[in-house]
VEXDREN-2710 file (C-alpha; in Angstrom, 1 decimal):
% VEXDREN-2710
k/r/px/py/pz
1/UNK/4.8/-8.0/-21.2
2/UNK/2.5/-5.6/-22.7
3/UNK/1.1/-2.6/-21.1
4/UNK/-2.3/-4.1/-21.7
5/UNK/-1.3/-7.3/-20.0
6/UNK/0.1/-5.3/-16.9
7/UNK/-3.5/-3.4/-16.8
8/UNK/-5.5/-6.6/-17.2
9/UNK/-3.6/-8.4/-14.3
10/UNK/-4.0/-5.5/-12.0
11/UNK/-7.6/-5.1/-12.9
12/UNK/-8.1/-8.6/-12.4
13/UNK/-6.3/-8.4/-9.0
14/UNK/-8.5/-5.6/-7.6
15/UNK/-11.7/-7.0/-9.0
16/UNK/-11.3/-10.6/-7.7
17/UNK/-9.2/-10.3/-4.5
18/UNK/-12.4/-9.1/-2.6
19/UNK/-14.0/-12.2/-3.2
20/UNK/-11.3/-14.4/-1.9
21/UNK/-10.6/-12.5/1.3
22/UNK/-11.0/-14.7/4.4
23/UNK/-9.8/-13.0/7.5
24/UNK/-11.8/-11.2/10.2
25/UNK/-12.5/-7.4/9.6
26/UNK/-10.0/-6.5/12.5
27/UNK/-7.2/-8.1/10.5
28/UNK/-8.2/-6.1/7.4
29/UNK/-8.6/-2.7/9.5
30/UNK/-5.0/-3.2/10.8
31/UNK/-3.7/-4.2/7.4
32/UNK/-5.3/-0.7/6.1
33/UNK/-3.7/1.5/8.6
34/UNK/-0.4/-0.2/8.3
35/UNK/-0.5/0.2/4.5
36/UNK/-1.1/3.9/4.8
37/UNK/1.7/4.2/7.3
38/UNK/3.9/2.4/5.0
39/UNK/3.1/4.5/1.9
40/UNK/1.8/1.5/0.1
41/UNK/-1.1/2.8/-2.0
42/UNK/-1.8/-0.5/-3.7
43/UNK/-2.5/-2.0/-0.4
44/UNK/-4.5/0.8/0.8
45/UNK/-6.8/0.3/-2.1
46/UNK/-7.0/-3.3/-1.4
47/UNK/-8.1/-2.8/2.2
48/UNK/-9.9/0.5/2.2
49/UNK/-13.4/0.0/0.6
50/UNK/-14.9/-2.7/2.9
51/UNK/-14.0/-0.7/5.8
52/UNK/-15.8/2.6/4.8
53/UNK/-19.3/1.5/3.6
54/UNK/-23.1/1.2/4.1
55/UNK/-22.4/-1.9/6.3
56/UNK/-19.9/-0.2/8.6
57/UNK/-22.4/0.5/11.5
58/UNK/-25.0/2.9/12.3
59/UNK/-24.4/6.1/14.2
60/UNK/-27.3/8.0/13.0
61/UNK/-30.7/7.1/11.2
62/UNK/-29.6/9.8/8.6
63/UNK/-27.6/8.2/6.1
64/UNK/-25.6/11.2/5.4
65/UNK/-24.9/12.2/8.9
66/UNK/-23.9/8.4/9.6
67/UNK/-21.4/8.5/6.9
68/UNK/-19.9/11.9/8.0
69/UNK/-19.8/10.2/11.6
70/UNK/-17.7/7.3/10.2
71/UNK/-15.6/9.6/8.2
72/UNK/-14.5/11.7/11.4
73/UNK/-13.9/8.2/13.3
74/UNK/-11.8/7.2/10.1
75/UNK/-9.8/10.6/9.8
76/UNK/-9.0/10.6/13.7
77/UNK/-7.6/6.7/13.6
78/UNK/-5.6/7.5/10.4
79/UNK/-3.9/10.5/11.9
80/UNK/-3.0/8.7/15.2
81/UNK/-1.6/5.8/13.4
82/UNK/0.5/8.2/11.3
83/UNK/1.8/10.1/14.3
84/UNK/2.7/6.8/15.7
85/UNK/4.6/6.0/12.4
86/UNK/6.5/9.3/12.7
87/UNK/4.3/12.0/11.0
88/UNK/4.1/15.1/13.3
89/UNK/1.2/15.7/15.2
90/UNK/0.8/19.1/13.5
91/UNK/0.8/17.6/10.1
92/UNK/-1.4/14.8/10.9
93/UNK/-4.1/16.6/12.5
94/UNK/-3.9/19.4/10.4
95/UNK/-4.8/17.1/7.7
96/UNK/-7.5/15.5/9.5
97/UNK/-9.1/18.9/10.2
98/UNK/-8.8/19.9/6.5
99/UNK/-10.6/16.5/5.3
100/UNK/-13.1/16.4/8.1
101/UNK/-14.3/20.1/7.4
102/UNK/-14.5/19.2/3.7
103/UNK/-16.8/16.3/4.5
104/UNK/-18.9/18.0/7.1
105/UNK/-19.8/20.4/4.2
106/UNK/-20.7/17.8/1.7
107/UNK/-24.2/17.4/0.7
108/UNK/-24.3/13.6/-0.4
109/UNK/-22.8/10.4/0.5
110/UNK/-21.0/10.2/-2.9
111/UNK/-19.1/13.4/-1.9
112/UNK/-18.1/12.2/1.3
113/UNK/-16.8/8.9/-0.1
114/UNK/-14.7/10.9/-2.5
115/UNK/-13.2/12.9/-0.1
116/UNK/-12.4/9.9/2.0
117/UNK/-10.4/8.6/-1.0
118/UNK/-8.5/11.8/-1.5
119/UNK/-7.9/11.8/2.4
120/UNK/-6.2/8.3/2.3
121/UNK/-4.4/8.9/-0.9
122/UNK/-2.9/12.2/0.6
123/UNK/-1.8/10.5/4.0
124/UNK/-0.2/7.5/2.1
125/UNK/1.4/10.0/-0.2
126/UNK/3.1/11.9/2.8
127/UNK/3.9/8.7/4.7
128/UNK/5.6/7.5/1.6
129/UNK/7.4/10.9/1.4
130/UNK/8.2/10.8/5.1
131/UNK/9.8/7.3/4.8
132/UNK/12.3/8.3/2.3
133/UNK/13.0/11.9/3.0
134/UNK/15.2/11.2/5.6
135/UNK/17.6/8.9/3.7
136/UNK/18.0/10.3/0.0
137/UNK/18.7/13.1/-2.4
138/UNK/15.8/14.6/-4.3
139/UNK/16.9/12.6/-7.4
140/UNK/16.8/9.4/-5.6
141/UNK/13.4/10.2/-3.7
142/UNK/12.0/10.7/-7.4
143/UNK/13.6/7.3/-8.5
144/UNK/12.1/5.6/-5.5
145/UNK/8.8/7.2/-6.2
146/UNK/9.0/6.0/-9.7
147/UNK/9.5/2.4/-8.5
148/UNK/6.8/2.7/-6.0
149/UNK/4.3/3.8/-9.0
150/UNK/5.5/1.1/-11.3
151/UNK/5.7/-2.2/-9.0
152/UNK/3.1/-3.7/-11.0
153/UNK/5.0/-3.5/-14.4
154/UNK/8.8/-4.2/-15.6
155/UNK/10.7/-1.6/-13.7
156/UNK/13.7/-0.7/-16.1
157/UNK/16.6/1.8/-15.0
158/UNK/16.3/3.1/-18.3
159/UNK/12.8/4.4/-18.1
160/UNK/13.4/5.7/-14.6
161/UNK/16.4/7.5/-15.9
162/UNK/14.4/9.0/-18.7
163/UNK/11.7/10.2/-16.2
164/UNK/14.6/12.0/-14.2
165/UNK/16.0/13.4/-17.3
166/UNK/19.5/11.9/-16.2
167/UNK/21.5/8.9/-17.8
168/UNK/21.1/5.4/-16.6
169/UNK/24.9/5.3/-15.8
170/UNK/24.6/8.3/-13.7
171/UNK/21.3/6.9/-11.9
172/UNK/23.2/3.6/-11.5
173/UNK/25.8/5.1/-9.7
174/UNK/23.9/7.5/-7.5
175/UNK/21.5/4.7/-6.5
176/UNK/24.2/2.3/-5.4
177/UNK/26.0/5.3/-3.4
178/UNK/22.7/6.3/-1.5
179/UNK/20.9/3.1/-0.9
180/UNK/23.6/0.8/-1.0
181/UNK/21.8/-1.5/-3.4
182/UNK/21.9/-1.6/-7.2
183/UNK/18.8/-0.4/-8.9
184/UNK/17.7/-3.9/-9.7
185/UNK/18.2/-5.1/-6.1
186/UNK/16.0/-2.4/-4.8
187/UNK/13.4/-2.9/-7.3
188/UNK/13.3/-6.6/-6.2
189/UNK/13.3/-5.9/-2.5
190/UNK/10.4/-3.5/-3.0
191/UNK/8.3/-6.1/-5.1
192/UNK/9.2/-8.7/-2.5
193/UNK/7.7/-6.4/0.2
194/UNK/4.7/-6.0/-1.9
195/UNK/4.6/-9.7/-2.2
196/UNK/4.7/-10.6/1.7
197/UNK/1.5/-8.4/2.2
198/UNK/-0.4/-10.6/-0.8
199/UNK/0.8/-13.8/0.8
200/UNK/-0.2/-12.8/4.1
201/UNK/-3.6/-11.2/3.2
202/UNK/-5.0/-12.7/0.3
203/UNK/-5.2/-16.3/-1.3
204/UNK/-3.3/-15.6/-4.6
205/UNK/-0.9/-18.2/-5.5
206/UNK/2.8/-17.9/-6.2
207/UNK/2.1/-17.8/-10.0
208/UNK/-0.6/-15.0/-9.7
209/UNK/1.6/-12.9/-7.5
210/UNK/4.7/-13.3/-9.9
211/UNK/2.3/-12.2/-12.8
212/UNK/0.8/-9.3/-10.9
213/UNK/4.4/-7.9/-10.1
214/UNK/5.7/-8.8/-13.3
215/UNK/8.8/-11.1/-12.5
216/UNK/10.0/-13.0/-15.6
217/UNK/8.8/-16.2/-14.3
218/UNK/7.2/-18.1/-11.3
219/UNK/10.6/-19.8/-10.7
220/UNK/12.5/-16.5/-10.6
221/UNK/10.0/-14.9/-8.1
222/UNK/10.5/-17.6/-5.9
223/UNK/14.4/-17.4/-6.1
224/UNK/14.3/-13.6/-5.5
225/UNK/12.0/-14.1/-2.5
226/UNK/14.1/-16.8/-0.7
227/UNK/17.1/-14.5/-1.4
228/UNK/15.3/-11.5/0.3
229/UNK/13.4/-13.3/2.9
230/UNK/15.3/-16.3/3.6
231/UNK/12.4/-18.6/3.2
232/UNK/10.2/-19.6/0.3
233/UNK/6.9/-17.8/-0.3
234/UNK/4.9/-21.0/0.8
235/UNK/7.2/-20.9/4.0
236/UNK/6.5/-17.2/4.4
237/UNK/2.6/-17.9/4.1
238/UNK/2.3/-20.7/6.6
239/UNK/4.5/-18.6/9.2
240/UNK/2.9/-15.5/9.0
241/UNK/-0.8/-16.4/8.4
242/UNK/-0.6/-18.6/11.4
243/UNK/0.8/-15.6/13.5
244/UNK/-2.1/-13.6/12.2
245/UNK/-4.8/-16.2/13.4
246/UNK/-2.9/-16.4/16.8
247/UNK/-3.1/-12.7/17.4
248/UNK/-7.0/-12.7/16.4
249/UNK/-7.6/-15.5/18.9
250/UNK/-5.7/-13.5/21.7
251/UNK/-8.0/-10.4/21.5
252/UNK/-10.8/-10.8/24.1
253/UNK/-14.5/-10.7/22.8
END
């Protein structure tokens, strides 16, 4: 697949998915925080914007002050979710203090929005590092980072090795030694992890998800999904969407 095709699929995904999302705001909010804590920047982008917008509630009659109040709430919640997921309180609250102070000094709503984007990107990046840093060497950490940044394209060990300035053979041995998986198996596991979220929180078909994650075919995507998850994508969607709706009904009004 060409790079242009990859970009067009991703562009279509981000522009189109908001129109098809059907779940309640609470489900989307939880998915947003979970995406930050898992270090999944693509999902963070997917869920962030509707949660931090003009329609998010009126806490002040002044639009700029209202946005700053919501920014502070968002920063506090993100910090707490990250602490609960393993980030030290010192790091989490130091980050929130820095970004809240920057937002407080902003002179426009656009500036506050921009700082909010920076904040969620930084928390997501730090959580991604935190998830991997306890497990791998620096070279494998960089390889894992490369994979995370290229999930929506073909991920080849030759390209990853080139970015690390090492040989594919050496990266292959190192990857197997530290992760217990081959490079390609790890890539497939990460892609399937991404796919589970799409199946649970979007209306995309198996074919669309297969194209988005650059599997060679829909049948191969289904085969790998079943190998990793012990069920088909359709079975996963039925099971976990039902659980999502059940949780939502259990929440007292």
